[in-house]
Structure formats: C-alpha cells, structure tokens
PyMOL Python script that loads the backbone (N, CA, C, O; Angstrom):
from pymol import cmd

cmd.read_pdbstr("""\
ATOM      1  N   MET A   1       6.482   3.245 -13.513  1.00  0.00           N
ATOM      2  CA  MET A   1       5.469   2.472 -12.645  1.00  0.00           C
ATOM      3  C   MET A   1       4.609   3.468 -12.116  1.00  0.00           C
ATOM      4  O   MET A   1       5.177   4.400 -11.547  1.00  0.00           O
ATOM      5  N   ASN A   2       3.344   3.488 -12.173  1.00  0.00           N
ATOM      6  CA  ASN A   2       2.425   4.268 -11.674  1.00  0.00           C
ATOM      7  C   ASN A   2       2.183   4.102 -10.084  1.00  0.00           C
ATOM      8  O   ASN A   2       2.755   3.195  -9.479  1.00  0.00           O
ATOM      9  N   LYS A   3       1.322   5.001  -9.429  1.00  0.00           N
ATOM     10  CA  LYS A   3       1.132   4.566  -8.132  1.00  0.00           C
ATOM     11  C   LYS A   3       0.380   3.581  -7.900  1.00  0.00           C
ATOM     12  O   LYS A   3       0.568   2.967  -6.850  1.00  0.00           O
ATOM     13  N   VAL A   4      -0.635   3.174  -8.773  1.00  0.00           N
ATOM     14  CA  VAL A   4      -1.440   1.941  -8.505  1.00  0.00           C
ATOM     15  C   VAL A   4      -0.485   0.689  -8.594  1.00  0.00           C
ATOM     16  O   VAL A   4      -0.358  -0.154  -7.706  1.00  0.00           O
ATOM     17  N   GLU A   5       0.172   0.705  -9.822  1.00  0.00           N
ATOM     18  CA  GLU A   5       1.119  -0.547  -9.633  1.00  0.00           C
ATOM     19  C   GLU A   5       2.028  -0.455  -8.477  1.00  0.00           C
ATOM     20  O   GLU A   5       2.221  -1.524  -7.898  1.00  0.00           O
ATOM     21  N   PHE A   6       2.640   0.600  -8.007  1.00  0.00           N
ATOM     22  CA  PHE A   6       3.577   0.598  -6.933  1.00  0.00           C
ATOM     23  C   PHE A   6       2.749   0.028  -5.617  1.00  0.00           C
ATOM     24  O   PHE A   6       3.302  -0.752  -4.843  1.00  0.00           O
ATOM     25  N   LEU A   7       1.420   0.458  -5.422  1.00  0.00           N
ATOM     26  CA  LEU A   7       0.642   0.229  -4.622  1.00  0.00           C
ATOM     27  C   LEU A   7       0.379  -1.548  -4.271  1.00  0.00           C
ATOM     28  O   LEU A   7       0.347  -2.142  -3.194  1.00  0.00           O
ATOM     29  N   LYS A   8       0.212  -2.064  -5.759  1.00  0.00           N
ATOM     30  CA  LYS A   8       0.194  -3.433  -5.852  1.00  0.00           C
ATOM     31  C   LYS A   8       1.377  -4.118  -5.216  1.00  0.00           C
ATOM     32  O   LYS A   8       1.259  -5.148  -4.551  1.00  0.00           O
ATOM     33  N   GLU A   9       2.786  -3.366  -5.498  1.00  0.00           N
ATOM     34  CA  GLU A   9       3.660  -4.162  -5.001  1.00  0.00           C
ATOM     35  C   GLU A   9       3.979  -4.044  -3.590  1.00  0.00           C
ATOM     36  O   GLU A   9       4.588  -4.890  -2.936  1.00  0.00           O
ATOM     37  N   VAL A  10       3.546  -2.981  -3.184  1.00  0.00           N
ATOM     38  CA  VAL A  10       3.653  -2.699  -1.712  1.00  0.00           C
ATOM     39  C   VAL A  10       2.780  -3.735  -1.065  1.00  0.00           C
ATOM     40  O   VAL A  10       3.246  -4.471  -0.195  1.00  0.00           O
ATOM     41  N   ILE A  11       1.474  -3.823  -1.476  1.00  0.00           N
ATOM     42  CA  ILE A  11       0.560  -4.914  -0.760  1.00  0.00           C
ATOM     43  C   ILE A  11       1.263  -6.223  -1.033  1.00  0.00           C
ATOM     44  O   ILE A  11       1.363  -7.085  -0.159  1.00  0.00           O
ATOM     45  N   GLU A  12       1.653  -6.337  -2.013  1.00  0.00           N
ATOM     46  CA  GLU A  12       2.262  -7.990  -2.083  1.00  0.00           C
ATOM     47  C   GLU A  12       3.309  -8.204  -1.200  1.00  0.00           C
ATOM     48  O   GLU A  12       3.352  -9.273  -0.591  1.00  0.00           O
ATOM     49  N   ARG A  13       4.260  -7.260  -1.012  1.00  0.00           N
ATOM     50  CA  ARG A  13       5.396  -7.432  -0.240  1.00  0.00           C
ATOM     51  C   ARG A  13       5.006  -7.527   1.421  1.00  0.00           C
ATOM     52  O   ARG A  13       5.602  -8.128   2.315  1.00  0.00           O
ATOM     53  N   GLY A  14       3.755  -6.687   1.480  1.00  0.00           N
ATOM     54  CA  GLY A  14       3.238  -6.484   2.856  1.00  0.00           C
ATOM     55  C   GLY A  14       2.499  -7.857   3.362  1.00  0.00           C
ATOM     56  O   GLY A  14       2.610  -8.330   4.493  1.00  0.00           O
ATOM     57  N   LEU A  15       1.842  -8.312   2.452  1.00  0.00           N
ATOM     58  CA  LEU A  15       1.216  -9.704   2.736  1.00  0.00           C
ATOM     59  C   LEU A  15       2.130 -10.738   3.030  1.00  0.00           C
ATOM     60  O   LEU A  15       1.773 -11.604   3.830  1.00  0.00           O
ATOM     61  N   GLY A  16       3.367 -10.796   2.463  1.00  0.00           N
ATOM     62  CA  GLY A  16       4.131 -11.765   2.760  1.00  0.00           C
ATOM     63  C   GLY A  16       5.154 -11.589   3.974  1.00  0.00           C
ATOM     64  O   GLY A  16       5.771 -12.525   4.481  1.00  0.00           O
ATOM     65  N   ILE A  17       5.252 -10.093   4.412  1.00  0.00           N
ATOM     66  CA  ILE A  17       5.996  -9.950   5.544  1.00  0.00           C
ATOM     67  C   ILE A  17       5.172  -9.699   7.001  1.00  0.00           C
ATOM     68  O   ILE A  17       5.615  -9.966   8.117  1.00  0.00           O
ATOM     69  N   TYR A  18       3.929  -9.148   6.703  1.00  0.00           N
ATOM     70  CA  TYR A  18       2.863  -8.852   7.707  1.00  0.00           C
ATOM     71  C   TYR A  18       1.773  -9.643   7.861  1.00  0.00           C
ATOM     72  O   TYR A  18       1.042  -9.586   8.849  1.00  0.00           O
ATOM     73  N   GLY A  19       1.600 -10.480   6.815  1.00  0.00           N
ATOM     74  CA  GLY A  19       0.197 -11.265   6.790  1.00  0.00           C
ATOM     75  C   GLY A  19      -0.936 -10.613   6.194  1.00  0.00           C
ATOM     76  O   GLY A  19      -0.920  -9.419   5.897  1.00  0.00           O
ATOM     77  N   PRO A  20      -1.891 -11.353   6.019  1.00  0.00           N
ATOM     78  CA  PRO A  20      -3.369 -10.980   5.146  1.00  0.00           C
ATOM     79  C   PRO A  20      -3.975 -10.333   6.287  1.00  0.00           C
ATOM     80  O   PRO A  20      -4.545  -9.284   5.986  1.00  0.00           O
ATOM     81  N   GLU A  21      -4.022 -10.657   7.543  1.00  0.00           N
ATOM     82  CA  GLU A  21      -4.965  -9.754   8.699  1.00  0.00           C
ATOM     83  C   GLU A  21      -4.691  -8.329   8.670  1.00  0.00           C
ATOM     84  O   GLU A  21      -5.569  -7.490   8.468  1.00  0.00           O
ATOM     85  N   ILE A  22      -3.137  -7.987   8.929  1.00  0.00           N
ATOM     86  CA  ILE A  22      -2.909  -6.794   9.034  1.00  0.00           C
ATOM     87  C   ILE A  22      -2.857  -5.814   7.737  1.00  0.00           C
ATOM     88  O   ILE A  22      -2.958  -4.592   7.841  1.00  0.00           O
ATOM     89  N   ILE A  23      -2.713  -6.397   6.686  1.00  0.00           N
ATOM     90  CA  ILE A  23      -2.604  -5.819   5.337  1.00  0.00           C
ATOM     91  C   ILE A  23      -4.132  -5.782   5.032  1.00  0.00           C
ATOM     92  O   ILE A  23      -4.510  -4.647   4.740  1.00  0.00           O
ATOM     93  N   GLY A  24      -5.019  -6.650   5.026  1.00  0.00           N
ATOM     94  CA  GLY A  24      -6.198  -6.505   4.726  1.00  0.00           C
ATOM     95  C   GLY A  24      -7.159  -5.623   5.575  1.00  0.00           C
ATOM     96  O   GLY A  24      -8.209  -5.143   5.149  1.00  0.00           O
ATOM     97  N   LYS A  25      -6.645  -5.469   6.873  1.00  0.00           N
ATOM     98  CA  LYS A  25      -7.407  -4.328   7.631  1.00  0.00           C
ATOM     99  C   LYS A  25      -7.079  -2.830   7.181  1.00  0.00           C
ATOM    100  O   LYS A  25      -7.903  -1.926   7.045  1.00  0.00           O
ATOM    101  N   MET A  26      -5.643  -2.758   6.974  1.00  0.00           N
ATOM    102  CA  MET A  26      -5.092  -1.749   6.333  1.00  0.00           C
ATOM    103  C   MET A  26      -5.865  -1.155   4.925  1.00  0.00           C
ATOM    104  O   MET A  26      -6.158   0.021   4.710  1.00  0.00           O
ATOM    105  N   LEU A  27      -6.074  -2.182   4.149  1.00  0.00           N
ATOM    106  CA  LEU A  27      -6.775  -1.842   2.937  1.00  0.00           C
ATOM    107  C   LEU A  27      -8.065  -1.414   3.066  1.00  0.00           C
ATOM    108  O   LEU A  27      -8.535  -0.531   2.349  1.00  0.00           O
ATOM    109  N   GLU A  28      -8.846  -2.136   4.174  1.00  0.00           N
ATOM    110  CA  GLU A  28     -10.145  -1.836   4.394  1.00  0.00           C
ATOM    111  C   GLU A  28     -10.296  -0.488   4.989  1.00  0.00           C
ATOM    112  O   GLU A  28     -11.214   0.256   4.644  1.00  0.00           O
ATOM    113  N   ASP A  29      -9.381  -0.149   5.906  1.00  0.00           N
ATOM    114  CA  ASP A  29      -9.471   1.241   6.419  1.00  0.00           C
ATOM    115  C   ASP A  29      -9.111   2.378   5.439  1.00  0.00           C
ATOM    116  O   ASP A  29      -9.468   3.547   5.590  1.00  0.00           O
ATOM    117  N   SER A  30      -8.367   1.910   4.423  1.00  0.00           N
ATOM    118  CA  SER A  30      -8.098   3.199   3.504  1.00  0.00           C
ATOM    119  C   SER A  30      -9.120   3.011   2.379  1.00  0.00           C
ATOM    120  O   SER A  30      -8.947   3.799   1.450  1.00  0.00           O
ATOM    121  N   GLY A  31     -10.170   2.138   2.232  1.00  0.00           N
ATOM    122  CA  GLY A  31     -11.128   2.391   1.368  1.00  0.00           C
ATOM    123  C   GLY A  31     -10.464   1.748  -0.073  1.00  0.00           C
ATOM    124  O   GLY A  31     -10.558   2.238  -1.199  1.00  0.00           O
ATOM    125  N   ILE A  32      -9.845   0.637   0.284  1.00  0.00           N
ATOM    126  CA  ILE A  32      -9.277  -0.008  -1.105  1.00  0.00           C
ATOM    127  C   ILE A  32      -9.705  -1.399  -1.080  1.00  0.00           C
ATOM    128  O   ILE A  32      -9.505  -2.068  -0.066  1.00  0.00           O
ATOM    129  N   ASN A  33     -10.365  -1.972  -2.263  1.00  0.00           N
ATOM    130  CA  ASN A  33     -10.614  -3.400  -2.329  1.00  0.00           C
ATOM    131  C   ASN A  33      -9.520  -3.747  -3.184  1.00  0.00           C
ATOM    132  O   ASN A  33      -9.023  -2.987  -4.015  1.00  0.00           O
ATOM    133  N   MET A  34      -9.092  -5.159  -2.902  1.00  0.00           N
ATOM    134  CA  MET A  34      -8.385  -5.926  -3.773  1.00  0.00           C
ATOM    135  C   MET A  34      -8.958  -7.463  -3.746  1.00  0.00           C
ATOM    136  O   MET A  34      -9.138  -8.229  -2.799  1.00  0.00           O
ATOM    137  N   SER A  35      -9.189  -7.624  -5.249  1.00  0.00           N
ATOM    138  CA  SER A  35      -9.655  -9.236  -5.558  1.00  0.00           C
ATOM    139  C   SER A  35      -8.548 -10.276  -5.091  1.00  0.00           C
ATOM    140  O   SER A  35      -7.399 -10.032  -4.721  1.00  0.00           O
ATOM    141  N   ILE A  36      -9.110 -11.342  -5.191  1.00  0.00           N
ATOM    142  CA  ILE A  36      -7.990 -12.506  -5.373  1.00  0.00           C
ATOM    143  C   ILE A  36      -7.047 -12.543  -6.524  1.00  0.00           C
ATOM    144  O   ILE A  36      -5.891 -12.967  -6.521  1.00  0.00           O
ATOM    145  N   GLU A  37      -7.767 -12.000  -7.572  1.00  0.00           N
ATOM    146  CA  GLU A  37      -6.800 -11.969  -8.886  1.00  0.00           C
ATOM    147  C   GLU A  37      -5.793 -10.738  -8.713  1.00  0.00           C
ATOM    148  O   GLU A  37      -4.898 -10.638  -9.552  1.00  0.00           O
ATOM    149  N   GLY A  38      -5.859  -9.965  -7.873  1.00  0.00           N
ATOM    150  CA  GLY A  38      -5.029  -8.858  -7.665  1.00  0.00           C
ATOM    151  C   GLY A  38      -5.299  -7.385  -8.338  1.00  0.00           C
ATOM    152  O   GLY A  38      -4.485  -6.478  -8.508  1.00  0.00           O
ATOM    153  N   GLU A  39      -6.801  -7.432  -8.695  1.00  0.00           N
ATOM    154  CA  GLU A  39      -7.406  -6.296  -9.183  1.00  0.00           C
ATOM    155  C   GLU A  39      -7.902  -5.221  -7.875  1.00  0.00           C
ATOM    156  O   GLU A  39      -8.483  -5.606  -6.860  1.00  0.00           O
ATOM    157  N   ILE A  40      -7.524  -3.830  -8.173  1.00  0.00           N
ATOM    158  CA  ILE A  40      -7.808  -3.166  -7.001  1.00  0.00           C
ATOM    159  C   ILE A  40      -8.649  -2.009  -7.459  1.00  0.00           C
ATOM    160  O   ILE A  40      -8.372  -1.361  -8.468  1.00  0.00           O
ATOM    161  N   SER A  41      -9.570  -1.796  -6.772  1.00  0.00           N
ATOM    162  CA  SER A  41     -10.740  -0.822  -6.919  1.00  0.00           C
ATOM    163  C   SER A  41     -10.888   0.117  -5.379  1.00  0.00           C
ATOM    164  O   SER A  41     -10.692  -0.418  -4.288  1.00  0.00           O
ATOM    165  N   PHE A  42     -11.184   1.275  -5.502  1.00  0.00           N
ATOM    166  CA  PHE A  42     -11.338   2.329  -4.522  1.00  0.00           C
ATOM    167  C   PHE A  42     -12.655   2.706  -3.988  1.00  0.00           C
ATOM    168  O   PHE A  42     -13.411   3.161  -4.847  1.00  0.00           O
ATOM    169  N   LYS A  43     -13.123   2.637  -2.807  1.00  0.00           N
ATOM    170  CA  LYS A  43     -14.278   3.335  -2.337  1.00  0.00           C
ATOM    171  C   LYS A  43     -14.297   4.368  -2.109  1.00  0.00           C
ATOM    172  O   LYS A  43     -15.310   4.939  -1.704  1.00  0.00           O
ATOM    173  N   VAL A  44     -13.046   4.995  -2.321  1.00  0.00           N
ATOM    174  CA  VAL A  44     -13.125   6.622  -1.822  1.00  0.00           C
ATOM    175  C   VAL A  44     -11.997   7.199  -3.026  1.00  0.00           C
ATOM    176  O   VAL A  44     -11.322   6.425  -3.704  1.00  0.00           O
ATOM    177  N   PRO A  45     -11.947   8.401  -3.123  1.00  0.00           N
ATOM    178  CA  PRO A  45     -11.045   8.975  -4.038  1.00  0.00           C
ATOM    179  C   PRO A  45      -9.449   8.217  -4.166  1.00  0.00           C
ATOM    180  O   PRO A  45      -8.697   7.974  -3.222  1.00  0.00           O
ATOM    181  N   GLN A  46      -9.208   7.945  -5.595  1.00  0.00           N
ATOM    182  CA  GLN A  46      -7.760   6.994  -5.365  1.00  0.00           C
ATOM    183  C   GLN A  46      -6.681   7.566  -4.689  1.00  0.00           C
ATOM    184  O   GLN A  46      -6.044   6.967  -3.823  1.00  0.00           O
ATOM    185  N   GLU A  47      -6.427   8.850  -5.105  1.00  0.00           N
ATOM    186  CA  GLU A  47      -5.406   9.524  -4.437  1.00  0.00           C
ATOM    187  C   GLU A  47      -5.389   9.541  -2.790  1.00  0.00           C
ATOM    188  O   GLU A  47      -4.325   9.578  -2.173  1.00  0.00           O
ATOM    189  N   GLN A  48      -6.535   9.513  -2.210  1.00  0.00           N
ATOM    190  CA  GLN A  48      -6.788   9.620  -0.782  1.00  0.00           C
ATOM    191  C   GLN A  48      -6.572   8.378  -0.359  1.00  0.00           C
ATOM    192  O   GLN A  48      -5.708   8.216   0.502  1.00  0.00           O
ATOM    193  N   ALA A  49      -7.283   7.275  -0.856  1.00  0.00           N
ATOM    194  CA  ALA A  49      -7.130   5.870  -0.439  1.00  0.00           C
ATOM    195  C   ALA A  49      -5.497   5.477  -0.534  1.00  0.00           C
ATOM    196  O   ALA A  49      -4.909   4.846   0.345  1.00  0.00           O
ATOM    197  N   ILE A  50      -4.942   5.923  -1.649  1.00  0.00           N
ATOM    198  CA  ILE A  50      -3.356   5.131  -1.627  1.00  0.00           C
ATOM    199  C   ILE A  50      -2.574   6.155  -0.547  1.00  0.00           C
ATOM    200  O   ILE A  50      -1.627   5.663   0.067  1.00  0.00           O
ATOM    201  N   LYS A  51      -2.861   7.291  -0.337  1.00  0.00           N
ATOM    202  CA  LYS A  51      -2.041   8.141   0.714  1.00  0.00           C
ATOM    203  C   LYS A  51      -2.276   7.603   2.152  1.00  0.00           C
ATOM    204  O   LYS A  51      -1.349   7.531   2.960  1.00  0.00           O
ATOM    205  N   THR A  52      -3.800   7.154   2.502  1.00  0.00           N
ATOM    206  CA  THR A  52      -4.093   6.804   3.550  1.00  0.00           C
ATOM    207  C   THR A  52      -3.320   5.431   4.007  1.00  0.00           C
ATOM    208  O   THR A  52      -2.819   5.197   5.107  1.00  0.00           O
ATOM    209  N   PHE A  53      -3.364   4.656   2.936  1.00  0.00           N
ATOM    210  CA  PHE A  53      -2.901   3.179   3.052  1.00  0.00           C
ATOM    211  C   PHE A  53      -1.167   3.358   3.311  1.00  0.00           C
ATOM    212  O   PHE A  53      -0.583   2.800   4.240  1.00  0.00           O
ATOM    213  N   PHE A  54      -0.558   4.166   2.389  1.00  0.00           N
ATOM    214  CA  PHE A  54       0.906   4.270   2.860  1.00  0.00           C
ATOM    215  C   PHE A  54       1.097   4.740   4.191  1.00  0.00           C
ATOM    216  O   PHE A  54       1.906   4.276   4.996  1.00  0.00           O
ATOM    217  N   ASP A  55       0.277   5.724   4.386  1.00  0.00           N
ATOM    218  CA  ASP A  55       0.489   6.325   5.916  1.00  0.00           C
ATOM    219  C   ASP A  55       0.387   5.162   6.963  1.00  0.00           C
ATOM    220  O   ASP A  55       1.143   5.026   7.925  1.00  0.00           O
ATOM    221  N   LYS A  56      -0.672   4.338   6.628  1.00  0.00           N
ATOM    222  CA  LYS A  56      -0.858   3.144   7.752  1.00  0.00           C
ATOM    223  C   LYS A  56       0.248   2.226   7.621  1.00  0.00           C
ATOM    224  O   LYS A  56       0.765   1.730   8.623  1.00  0.00           O
ATOM    225  N   TYR A  57       0.662   1.956   6.401  1.00  0.00           N
ATOM    226  CA  TYR A  57       1.904   1.138   6.231  1.00  0.00           C
ATOM    227  C   TYR A  57       2.909   1.590   6.820  1.00  0.00           C
ATOM    228  O   TYR A  57       3.512   0.782   7.527  1.00  0.00           O
ATOM    229  N   SER A  58       3.333   2.728   6.757  1.00  0.00           N
ATOM    230  CA  SER A  58       4.592   3.430   7.283  1.00  0.00           C
ATOM    231  C   SER A  58       4.359   3.424   8.861  1.00  0.00           C
ATOM    232  O   SER A  58       5.385   3.655   9.500  1.00  0.00           O
ATOM    233  N   SER A  59       3.341   3.228   9.523  1.00  0.00           N
ATOM    234  CA  SER A  59       3.257   3.203  10.884  1.00  0.00           C
ATOM    235  C   SER A  59       3.280   1.857  11.492  1.00  0.00           C
ATOM    236  O   SER A  59       3.213   1.765  12.718  1.00  0.00           O
ATOM    237  N   ILE A  60       3.387   0.583  10.593  1.00  0.00           N
ATOM    238  CA  ILE A  60       3.818  -0.521  11.260  1.00  0.00           C
ATOM    239  C   ILE A  60       4.803  -0.664  12.091  1.00  0.00           C
ATOM    240  O   ILE A  60       4.689  -1.023  13.263  1.00  0.00           O
ATOM    241  N   THR A  61       5.953  -0.351  11.442  1.00  0.00           N
ATOM    242  CA  THR A  61       7.258  -0.416  12.163  1.00  0.00           C
ATOM    243  C   THR A  61       8.103   0.750  11.590  1.00  0.00           C
ATOM    244  O   THR A  61       7.595   1.424  10.694  1.00  0.00           O
ATOM    245  N   PRO A  62       9.397   1.056  12.048  1.00  0.00           N
ATOM    246  CA  PRO A  62      10.212   2.017  11.506  1.00  0.00           C
ATOM    247  C   PRO A  62      10.498   1.454  10.149  1.00  0.00           C
ATOM    248  O   PRO A  62      10.459   2.146   9.131  1.00  0.00           O
ATOM    249  N   VAL A  63      10.836  -0.042  10.165  1.00  0.00           N
ATOM    250  CA  VAL A  63      11.389  -0.826   8.952  1.00  0.00           C
ATOM    251  C   VAL A  63      10.562  -0.667   7.903  1.00  0.00           C
ATOM    252  O   VAL A  63      11.040  -0.315   6.825  1.00  0.00           O
ATOM    253  N   ALA A  64       9.245  -0.890   8.038  1.00  0.00           N
ATOM    254  CA  ALA A  64       8.071  -0.572   7.216  1.00  0.00           C
ATOM    255  C   ALA A  64       8.172   0.692   6.312  1.00  0.00           C
ATOM    256  O   ALA A  64       8.174   0.769   5.083  1.00  0.00           O
ATOM    257  N   LYS A  65       8.256   1.664   7.266  1.00  0.00           N
ATOM    258  CA  LYS A  65       8.603   3.228   6.615  1.00  0.00           C
ATOM    259  C   LYS A  65       9.684   3.184   5.767  1.00  0.00           C
ATOM    260  O   LYS A  65       9.620   3.647   4.628  1.00  0.00           O
ATOM    261  N   MET A  66      10.820   2.592   6.286  1.00  0.00           N
ATOM    262  CA  MET A  66      12.164   2.902   5.517  1.00  0.00           C
ATOM    263  C   MET A  66      12.003   2.116   4.306  1.00  0.00           C
ATOM    264  O   MET A  66      12.455   2.597   3.267  1.00  0.00           O
ATOM    265  N   ASN A  67      11.324   0.773   4.267  1.00  0.00           N
ATOM    266  CA  ASN A  67      11.267  -0.111   2.961  1.00  0.00           C
ATOM    267  C   ASN A  67      10.307   0.628   1.957  1.00  0.00           C
ATOM    268  O   ASN A  67      10.579   0.615   0.757  1.00  0.00           O
ATOM    269  N   LEU A  68       9.059   1.346   2.484  1.00  0.00           N
ATOM    270  CA  LEU A  68       8.366   1.748   1.649  1.00  0.00           C
ATOM    271  C   LEU A  68       9.157   2.989   0.885  1.00  0.00           C
ATOM    272  O   LEU A  68       9.076   3.021  -0.343  1.00  0.00           O
ATOM    273  N   GLN A  69       9.883   3.963   1.542  1.00  0.00           N
ATOM    274  CA  GLN A  69      10.541   5.083   1.212  1.00  0.00           C
ATOM    275  C   GLN A  69      11.631   4.422  -0.081  1.00  0.00           C
ATOM    276  O   GLN A  69      11.716   4.936  -1.197  1.00  0.00           O
ATOM    277  N   MET A  70      12.291   3.376   0.297  1.00  0.00           N
ATOM    278  CA  MET A  70      13.371   2.982  -0.606  1.00  0.00           C
ATOM    279  C   MET A  70      12.940   2.567  -1.835  1.00  0.00           C
ATOM    280  O   MET A  70      13.552   2.752  -2.887  1.00  0.00           O
ATOM    281  N   LEU A  71      11.466   1.781  -1.664  1.00  0.00           N
ATOM    282  CA  LEU A  71      10.854   1.258  -2.821  1.00  0.00           C
ATOM    283  C   LEU A  71      10.370   2.535  -3.576  1.00  0.00           C
ATOM    284  O   LEU A  71      10.622   2.544  -4.781  1.00  0.00           O
ATOM    285  N   ALA A  72       9.805   3.466  -3.130  1.00  0.00           N
ATOM    286  CA  ALA A  72       9.438   4.653  -3.740  1.00  0.00           C
ATOM    287  C   ALA A  72      10.475   5.351  -4.414  1.00  0.00           C
ATOM    288  O   ALA A  72      10.145   5.870  -5.481  1.00  0.00           O
ATOM    289  N   ARG A  73      11.615   5.480  -4.053  1.00  0.00           N
ATOM    290  CA  ARG A  73      12.864   6.098  -4.495  1.00  0.00           C
ATOM    291  C   ARG A  73      13.238   5.280  -5.680  1.00  0.00           C
ATOM    292  O   ARG A  73      13.498   5.765  -6.781  1.00  0.00           O
ATOM    293  N   LYS A  74      13.251   3.937  -5.376  1.00  0.00           N
ATOM    294  CA  LYS A  74      13.698   3.065  -6.669  1.00  0.00           C
ATOM    295  C   LYS A  74      12.814   3.108  -8.015  1.00  0.00           C
ATOM    296  O   LYS A  74      13.238   3.145  -9.170  1.00  0.00           O
ATOM    297  N   HIS A  75      11.495   3.094  -7.578  1.00  0.00           N
ATOM    298  CA  HIS A  75      10.486   3.483  -8.750  1.00  0.00           C
ATOM    299  C   HIS A  75      10.248   4.798  -9.059  1.00  0.00           C
ATOM    300  O   HIS A  75       9.583   5.058 -10.062  1.00  0.00           O
ATOM    301  N   LYS A  76      10.748   5.799  -8.256  1.00  0.00           N
ATOM    302  CA  LYS A  76      10.765   7.122  -8.698  1.00  0.00           C
ATOM    303  C   LYS A  76       9.186   7.556  -8.487  1.00  0.00           C
ATOM    304  O   LYS A  76       8.595   8.192  -9.360  1.00  0.00           O
ATOM    305  N   ILE A  77       8.603   7.187  -7.346  1.00  0.00           N
ATOM    306  CA  ILE A  77       7.118   7.517  -6.986  1.00  0.00           C
ATOM    307  C   ILE A  77       7.320   8.670  -5.801  1.00  0.00           C
ATOM    308  O   ILE A  77       8.248   8.732  -4.995  1.00  0.00           O
ATOM    309  N   ILE A  78       6.472   9.334  -5.900  1.00  0.00           N
ATOM    310  CA  ILE A  78       6.562  10.570  -4.892  1.00  0.00           C
ATOM    311  C   ILE A  78       5.464  10.284  -3.965  1.00  0.00           C
ATOM    312  O   ILE A  78       4.280  10.281  -4.305  1.00  0.00           O
ATOM    313  N   LEU A  79       5.979   9.996  -2.549  1.00  0.00           N
ATOM    314  CA  LEU A  79       4.828   9.947  -1.910  1.00  0.00           C
ATOM    315  C   LEU A  79       4.701  11.379  -0.957  1.00  0.00           C
ATOM    316  O   LEU A  79       5.540  12.026  -0.330  1.00  0.00           O
ATOM    317  N   SER A  80       3.147  11.547  -1.182  1.00  0.00           N
ATOM    318  CA  SER A  80       2.875  12.824  -0.694  1.00  0.00           C
ATOM    319  C   SER A  80       1.390  12.600  -0.032  1.00  0.00           C
ATOM    320  O   SER A  80       0.809  13.539   0.513  1.00  0.00           O
TER     321      SER A  80
END
""", "prot")
cmd.dss("prot")
cmd.show_as("cartoon", "prot")
cmd.util.cbc("prot")
cmd.orient("prot")
C-alpha cells in the first residue's frame, strides 16, 4: 500500500467517524481534492498535502492520532 492508498483509507474511515464537514474542511485546508468516485488530486505538492492532512487528522482527538498511527503501522507506512 502506498501513501495515496493509505490516505484514501484514512479519509474513508474519517468520513464515517467524523463526518463529511470535518473531513472535507481538512481536505480543503490540506490542498487535496477528492471526487465522489474517490479519485484524489492535489493542489499542492503531494507529500506536503498528505503530511498536512495527517497532521490535521491527528489533531482532531487523541483517539484519531492513535488510530492513524496504528493504521500506519499495520500497513507499514512511515508518517513523516
């Protein structure tokens, strides 16, 4: 699994847990567009956008941060 696939998984989980308003705002603030079909595009450099999104996701709650870290470990993704 690469970082974009991992990002999609985190977004899908986040939509179910935190709702489209919170996740949509974080995507917008991170420079990420996601279509209804689930296609992702970036308005800023990809690595920067992904890092910003993960930082914002981690700041929702301590549980969100722990969930992100556990998923990253499971999929062998390095969060940097």
